[in-house]
C-alpha positions in Angstrom: -17.4 21.1 14.5 -19.5 19.3 11.9 -16.7 19.0 9.8 -14.3 17.6 12.4 -16.8 15.3 13.5 -17.2 13.8 9.9 -13.8 13.8 9.2 -14.2 16.6 6.6 -16.9 14.5 4.9 -15.6 10.9 5.1 -18.3 10.3 7.4 -21.1 11.0 4.6 -19.3 7.8 2.5 -22.3 6.1 1.8 -20.9 3.0 2.0 -18.8 2.2 5.3 -17.9 5.6 6.9 -16.0 3.9 9.6 -13.5 2.7 7.1 -13.7 5.9 5.1 -12.8 7.8 8.6 -10.0 5.3 9.3 -8.5 6.1 6.1 -8.4 9.8 7.0 -6.1 8.9 9.6 -3.3 7.7 7.5 -1.9 11.0 5.8 -1.9 12.3 9.4 -0.1 9.1 10.7 2.4 9.3 7.9 2.6 13.1 8.6 3.5 12.3 12.3 5.8 9.5 11.9 3.8 7.9 14.7 5.8 9.6 17.6 7.1 12.7 18.7 5.9 16.2 19.8 4.0 16.5 16.4 2.0 12.9 16.8 1.3 13.8 20.8 0.3 17.4 20.0 -2.0 16.3 17.0 -3.8 13.2 19.2 -4.1 15.8 22.1 -6.1 18.4 20.1 -7.9 15.5 18.4 -8.8 13.8 21.6 -10.1 17.4 23.3 -12.4 18.4 20.0 -13.5 14.9 19.2 -16.0 14.8 22.3 -18.0 18.2 21.6 -17.5 17.6 17.6 -19.4 14.3 18.0 -22.2 15.7 20.5 -22.8 18.5 17.6 -23.3 15.9 15.4 -25.7 13.9 17.1 -27.3 16.5 18.0 -28.0 17.8 14.1 -28.7 14.3 13.0 -30.8 13.5 16.1 -29.1 10.1 16.5 -27.3 8.7 19.7 -24.2 7.1 17.1 -24.9 8.7 13.8 -22.7 6.7 11.0 -21.4 10.5 9.8 -19.3 10.4 12.9 -15.8 9.4 12.4 -13.9 11.6 14.5 -13.8 8.5 17.0 -12.2 6.3 14.1 -9.9 9.0 13.5 -8.5 9.2 16.8 -8.9 5.8 17.5 -6.4 4.9 14.5 -4.1 7.6 15.6 -3.8 6.2 19.3 -3.2 2.9 17.8 -0.4 4.1 15.6 1.7 5.7 18.5 5.0 4.7 18.7 4.5 2.7 15.2 6.7 4.4 12.9 5.3 4.7 9.4 5.3 2.6 6.5 3.1 0.8 4.2 3.1 -2.7 5.6 2.5 -1.2 9.3 -0.3 0.7 8.0 -2.0 -2.2 6.3 -1.4 -4.3 9.2 -2.8 -1.8 12.0 -5.7 -0.5 9.8 -7.0 -4.6 9.3 -6.6 -4.9 13.3 -8.0 -1.5 14.1 -11.0 -2.1 11.9 -11.7 -5.9 13.3 -11.5 -4.8 16.5 -14.1 -1.3 15.7 -16.2 -3.4 14.1 -16.4 -6.9 16.4 -16.2 -5.0 19.7 -15.6 -7.1 22.9 -14.9 -6.6 26.4 -14.4 -3.2 27.2 -15.1 -1.6 24.2 -18.6 -3.7 24.2 -19.5 -2.4 27.5 -18.8 1.6 26.1 -20.4 1.0 23.0 -23.6 -0.1 24.9 -23.6 3.4 26.6 -24.9 6.4 25.4 -23.7 9.8 25.0 -20.9 11.5 22.9 -17.8 10.3 25.6 -19.0 6.4 24.9 -19.3 7.3 21.1 -15.2 8.0 21.3 -14.5 5.9 24.0 -15.3 2.8 22.5 -13.0 3.4 19.3 -10.1 4.5 21.7 -10.5 1.0 23.1 -10.4 -0.6 19.8 -7.0 1.5 19.4 -5.6 0.0 22.4 -6.8 -3.7 21.1 -5.0 -2.8 17.7 -2.1 -1.4 19.0 -1.7 -4.3 21.5 -2.6 -7.1 18.6 0.2 -5.5 16.7 3.1 -5.4 19.0 2.1 -9.1 19.4 2.6 -9.8 15.8 5.4 -7.8 15.4 7.2 -9.5 18.6 6.3 -13.1 17.0 7.5 -12.6 13.8 10.9 -11.2 15.3 
C-alpha cells in the first residue's frame, strides 16, 4: 500500500512531491482518454484504495499529512480529467489549474484541509480536482 500512497515513489521527490504525484496521473489520463469504462474503473479503484493507502503512510511516517502521500494528487487530477479528452494542450492547462487549486486552497477544500485523518488528506485534493475541472470548462467555454 505504501507504493500506492507514494505514487510508486513520486512522493519521495525531494522538491515538490505533490507536483511529482500529479505528473504520475498524466500517463493514466492518456491511457484512459479521459472517459469511458477504463477511466471510470481506474478512478473508482484509486478512490477505493486512496484512503487506506494514505492511512498506512501516515502511520509509518507518524505525520498527519506526510508529503510522501501523493495518491491524493493522482486521484484528484484523474477526477479533474474526467470527460476531458487527452491532448497536450488540455493536459498542460488542467495540470496548472489543478496544482493552483491544490496549493491555494479555498472554500470547501480549505475546510477539508484543516481536518485531520486520511479521508481529509484525500478529500481536499478531490475538491481541488472539482475546482480545476470547473475552471477548465469555464475557460474552454469562454475560448469557444
